[in-house]
Every structure is written in C-alpha cells, then in structure tokens.
C-alpha positions as CSV (number, residue, x, y, z in Angstrom):
1,M,0.0,0.0,0.0
2,A,1.3,3.5,-0.9
3,A,2.6,5.5,2.0
4,L,0.2,8.2,3.2
5,T,1.1,11.3,5.2
6,V,-1.3,14.1,6.4
7,G,-0.1,17.5,7.6
8,V,-2.6,19.6,9.6
9,L,-0.2,21.9,11.5
10,G,-0.6,24.6,8.9
11,P,-2.2,24.4,5.5
12,L,-3.5,20.9,4.8
13,L,-0.9,18.7,3.2
14,V,-1.8,15.2,1.8
15,D,1.0,13.1,0.3
16,L,0.5,9.7,-1.2
17,D,3.7,7.9,-2.0
18,G,5.6,11.1,-2.6
19,R,2.8,12.7,-4.7
20,S,0.8,15.7,-3.4
21,V,-2.9,14.9,-3.4
22,P,-5.1,18.0,-3.8
23,L,-8.6,17.8,-2.2
24,T,-10.6,20.6,-3.7
25,M,-13.9,20.0,-1.7
26,N,-13.9,21.2,1.8
27,R,-16.1,18.3,3.0
28,L,-13.5,15.8,1.7
29,R,-10.8,17.7,3.5
30,C,-12.8,17.7,6.7
31,L,-13.5,14.0,6.4
32,L,-9.9,13.1,5.8
33,V,-8.7,15.2,8.8
34,G,-11.4,13.7,11.0
35,L,-10.2,10.2,10.2
36,A,-6.5,11.1,10.2
37,L,-6.6,12.3,13.8
38,S,-7.6,8.8,14.9
39,P,-5.4,6.6,12.7
40,E,-6.3,3.0,12.4
41,R,-9.1,3.5,14.8
42,S,-12.9,3.6,14.1
43,V,-14.3,7.1,14.1
44,P,-18.1,7.0,14.8
45,V,-20.4,8.1,12.0
46,E,-22.0,10.7,14.3
47,Q,-18.6,12.4,14.9
48,L,-17.6,12.4,11.3
49,T,-20.9,13.9,10.2
50,A,-20.4,16.6,12.9
51,I,-16.9,17.3,11.5
52,V,-18.0,17.4,7.9
53,W,-21.3,19.3,8.0
54,N,-20.6,21.8,10.9
55,G,-23.9,20.9,12.6
56,D,-26.0,21.6,9.5
57,L,-26.7,17.9,8.8
58,P,-28.1,16.6,5.5
59,V,-31.5,14.8,5.5
60,H,-29.8,11.4,5.4
61,P,-26.4,11.9,7.2
62,R,-25.2,8.3,7.1
63,R,-26.0,8.0,3.4
64,S,-24.4,11.3,2.6
65,L,-21.3,10.3,4.6
66,Q,-21.1,7.1,2.6
67,T,-21.0,9.1,-0.6
68,Y,-18.0,11.2,0.7
69,V,-16.2,8.2,1.9
70,A,-16.5,6.7,-1.5
71,R,-15.1,9.9,-3.1
72,L,-12.2,9.9,-0.7
73,R,-11.5,6.2,-1.4
74,A,-11.4,7.1,-5.1
75,V,-8.6,9.6,-4.4
76,L,-6.6,7.6,-1.8
77,G,-7.3,4.0,-2.8
78,A,-10.2,1.7,-2.2
79,D,-8.6,-0.2,0.6
80,R,-7.3,3.0,2.4
81,I,-10.5,3.4,4.5
82,R,-12.0,0.5,6.4
83,T,-15.7,0.3,7.1
84,E,-16.3,-0.5,10.7
85,P,-19.5,-1.5,12.5
86,A,-20.0,2.0,14.0
87,G,-17.9,4.1,11.6
88,Y,-14.8,4.3,9.4
89,A,-11.0,4.0,10.0
90,L,-8.2,5.4,8.0
91,K,-5.1,3.2,7.3
92,V,-2.3,5.6,8.1
93,P,0.5,5.2,10.7
94,A,0.4,7.7,13.7
95,D,3.7,9.1,12.7
96,G,2.3,9.9,9.2
97,V,0.1,12.6,10.8
98,D,2.1,15.6,11.9
99,A,-0.2,16.6,14.8
100,L,0.2,13.1,16.3
101,R,3.9,13.1,15.7
102,F,4.1,16.5,17.4
103,E,2.3,15.1,20.5
104,G,4.4,11.9,20.5
105,V,7.7,13.9,20.5
106,L,6.3,16.2,23.3
107,S,5.5,13.1,25.4
108,E,9.0,11.8,24.8
109,S,10.4,15.2,26.0
110,T,8.6,14.9,29.3
111,R,10.2,11.5,30.0
112,T,13.8,12.4,29.5
113,P,15.9,13.4,32.5
114,D,18.4,15.2,30.4
115,V,17.6,18.9,29.9
116,A,19.6,19.2,26.7
117,M,17.8,16.3,25.2
118,E,14.5,17.7,26.4
119,R,15.2,21.0,24.7
120,A,16.2,19.2,21.5
121,L,12.9,17.2,21.5
122,L,10.9,20.4,22.2
123,D,12.6,22.1,19.3
124,K,11.9,19.1,17.1
125,A,8.2,19.0,18.0
126,L,7.8,22.7,17.5
127,G,9.5,22.5,14.1
128,L,6.6,20.5,12.8
129,W,4.4,23.5,13.0
130,R,4.0,25.4,9.6
131,G,1.3,27.8,10.7
132,E,-2.1,27.7,12.4
133,P,-3.6,24.2,12.6
134,F,-6.3,23.1,10.0
135,Q,-5.7,25.9,7.5
136,G,-8.0,25.3,4.6
137,V,-10.2,22.9,6.6
138,D,-13.5,24.7,7.5
139,S,-14.9,22.6,10.3
140,E,-16.5,24.2,13.4
141,W,-16.1,20.9,15.3
142,L,-12.3,20.9,14.7
143,A,-12.1,24.6,15.5
144,R,-14.0,24.0,18.8
145,T,-12.3,20.9,20.0
146,E,-9.0,19.9,18.4
147,Y,-7.7,23.4,17.5
148,P,-7.7,24.8,21.1
149,R,-6.1,21.6,22.5
150,L,-3.3,21.6,19.9
151,L,-2.7,25.3,20.4
152,E,-2.4,25.0,24.1
153,R,0.1,22.2,23.8
154,H,2.1,24.3,21.4
155,L,2.1,27.3,23.7
156,A,3.0,25.2,26.7
157,A,5.9,23.6,24.8
158,V,7.2,27.1,23.8
159,E,7.0,28.2,27.4
160,R,8.9,25.2,28.6
161,L,11.6,25.7,25.9
162,V,11.9,29.4,26.9
163,D,12.3,28.4,30.6
164,I,15.1,26.1,29.7
165,D,16.8,28.8,27.5
166,L,16.5,31.4,30.3
167,E,18.3,29.0,32.7
168,V,21.3,28.6,30.3
169,G,21.6,32.2,29.2
170,R,19.8,32.2,25.8
171,Y,18.1,35.5,26.7
172,H,17.8,37.1,23.3
173,E,16.4,33.9,21.8
174,S,13.8,33.7,24.7
175,L,12.8,37.3,24.1
176,L,12.3,36.7,20.4
177,A,10.2,33.6,21.0
178,V,7.8,35.2,23.5
179,E,7.5,38.5,21.7
180,G,6.4,36.7,18.5
181,L,3.7,34.8,20.4
182,I,2.5,37.7,22.5
183,A,1.6,39.5,19.2
184,R,-0.8,36.6,18.5
185,H,-1.9,35.9,22.1
186,P,-1.7,39.3,23.9
187,L,-3.7,38.2,27.0
188,R,-1.7,35.1,27.8
189,E,-0.1,36.2,31.0
190,S,2.4,33.3,31.2
191,L,4.0,34.6,28.0
192,W,4.3,38.1,29.5
193,L,5.9,36.7,32.6
194,R,8.6,35.1,30.5
195,L,9.0,38.3,28.5
196,L,9.7,40.3,31.7
197,K,12.2,37.6,32.9
198,A,14.0,37.8,29.6
199,L,14.2,41.6,29.7
200,H,15.5,41.5,33.3
201,R,18.1,39.0,32.5
202,L,19.2,41.1,29.5
203,G,19.8,44.0,31.9
204,R,16.7,46.0,30.7
205,P,14.6,46.4,33.8
206,A,13.2,49.8,32.8
207,E,11.8,48.3,29.6
208,A,10.5,45.3,31.6
209,L,8.6,47.8,33.9
210,Q,7.1,49.5,30.8
211,R,6.0,46.2,29.3
212,Y,4.3,45.3,32.6
213,E,2.4,48.5,32.5
214,Q,1.4,47.8,28.9
215,V,-0.1,44.4,29.8
216,R,-1.7,45.7,33.0
217,R,-3.6,48.3,31.0
218,R,-4.6,45.8,28.3
219,I,-5.9,43.3,30.9
220,A,-7.8,46.0,32.7
221,E,-9.4,47.4,29.5
222,E,-10.3,44.1,27.8
223,L,-11.0,41.9,30.8
224,G,-11.8,44.4,33.6
225,V,-9.5,42.6,36.1
226,D,-6.0,43.0,37.5
227,P,-3.0,40.9,36.3
228,S,-2.6,37.5,37.9
229,A,-0.9,37.2,41.3
230,E,2.2,35.7,39.7
231,L,2.5,38.6,37.3
232,Q,2.0,41.1,40.1
233,E,4.7,39.4,42.1
234,A,7.0,39.6,39.1
235,Y,6.3,43.4,39.0
236,T,7.1,43.8,42.6
237,D,10.3,41.8,42.1
238,L,11.4,44.1,39.3
239,L,10.9,47.1,41.5
240,N,13.1,45.5,44.1
241,G,15.9,44.8,41.6
242,G,14.9,41.3,40.6
243,R,16.3,39.5,43.6
244,G,13.2,37.4,44.2
245,V,11.3,35.3,41.7
246,F,13.5,36.4,38.8
247,A,16.7,35.3,40.5
248,V,15.5,31.7,40.9
249,G,17.1,29.3,38.5
250,L,18.2,32.0,36.1
251,G,22.0,32.2,36.6
252,S,23.9,34.7,38.6
253,G,23.0,37.9,36.6
254,P,22.6,39.5,33.2
255,G,25.2,38.1,30.8
256,S,26.4,35.5,33.2
257,A,26.0,32.6,30.7
258,A,27.6,32.2,27.3
259,P,25.4,33.7,24.6
260,S,23.5,31.5,22.3
261,T,24.7,31.2,18.7
262,M,21.1,31.9,17.7
263,D,20.7,35.1,19.6
264,E,20.1,37.3,16.6
265,H,17.6,35.0,14.9
266,A,14.1,33.9,15.7
267,P,13.7,30.2,16.2
268,T,12.8,28.4,13.0
269,W,9.4,27.3,14.4
270,L,8.4,31.0,14.8
271,A,8.9,31.8,11.1
C-alpha cells in the first residue's frame, strides 16, 4: 500500500507515496482530517458527520457520509478506508500525521531526565508547525475541539523551551520567542511573565517595567481585572531589583552565561 502522510499543523498537506494529493472539496478535507486524527481506529459516523457538516446535517447523514467516503476512497485508494460496525477507520500510521507526531515527541520530551535532550525534543516538536492548525479545513467541530487543544500544547511547549533557555543564558532567543507569540496571544499572562524575565536577564529592567504597565492596562481594558498574582509578584520583584522570583534558576546575573549562537535570529518554528 502506498505511504500516506497528512499534515494539519498549517495548510493541509496530503501526500500519497511522494505525490501531493489536492482535495478541492472542503467536506473531503474535513472527512480526511477527522479520520487522520484517529489513525487505524474507528471514528463514529456521528462524529464524522459533525466534523464534515458543521452541525447543518443533511437529510440522510449516514447515506451522505457514505458518498463522501466513496469519493475519498477514489482519491486515496479503495482499501485505504475501512468500514467498521460503527464508523470508518483510515489506514495511516500515527507518525504519518504531523499533529500526532508532534504530540508523541512532546510526550517523549517529558520523560527524558536530560535537559539538553528535552530541549532538542521540544525544538523538534515545534519544528513540525508550519502555521495555524487546520488551515484550509473549514470545520466548526475541529475549531472548537482539536484546535484549542493543539494550540495549548504548542504554547506550553514554547514556554517550557523558553524556561530552559532562560536558565542557560539564551536570553535574546527567549525574548524573540515570547514577543512573537504575544503578538498573537496578547492576553496570555504566562508569556508576559517570561518576557519580563528575559528583559530583566538582559539588563533592561526599565523596559520590563514599561511592558508590565502595557499588559496591565490591556488586561484592565479588555477583561476588567488585575493581572494574575504571579505577574504582580514579578512586577514587585522588578521594583526590588529582581532578587526574588526572577533570581531563581536563572543564573547569577545578566550576561552571566555564554550567549546563544542563535541570539540574533528567531527560532525556526516561529517563522
């Protein structure tokens, strides 16, 4: 059987034995992604119809789904999709789906006791991202369920990588990473906390205080609340010279560690 790979961490990519397979119909794209996220496992008809029709179901959902399964089989091969008692299953290895490969590498990173290896695995996992998940796949079900879950794992992985980099002196690289994400997630306070830490470690406390005031105002205007206790504690620490929370696990002071060879460039997974 021809090798199948499916990429959903960015614009949809479908590759069959080295040949790109264009899927021009959105419902076929939705169906393929719905199956690919559970490789070799039966996906219930009810779930697939919700993914494909965005809640606006046809008069005969099961019959309509059968029609689209037949069309997808015509593109991928008749034996690529198995009919199961309660649904359908796609024959594709888990490592043939980039979202599942991403999660597998992340899980591996949490099991290694070696920080350098953990960082390498995080970088490998983040390198699989080519943009926003499910680009070109218009499915409310995926946008409501899978998209937020994958995005949260991506952001948490970046934050863990930044924490590691802060500990070993990659301050410029850490700053670039969090600034790029704050532009897209301006109310995620855990990113702002790492931004303040990076600025402090770079010896730019005045700028860190300015950026705190920036996020404080934005949170007040958009959410009507104060920053989190953790962010407020970081602000107090900055006022006191950064001898509290910022001093823990971050080296002996600005410039104390050898600079990263990548300091002047954004990480490849932010491009």
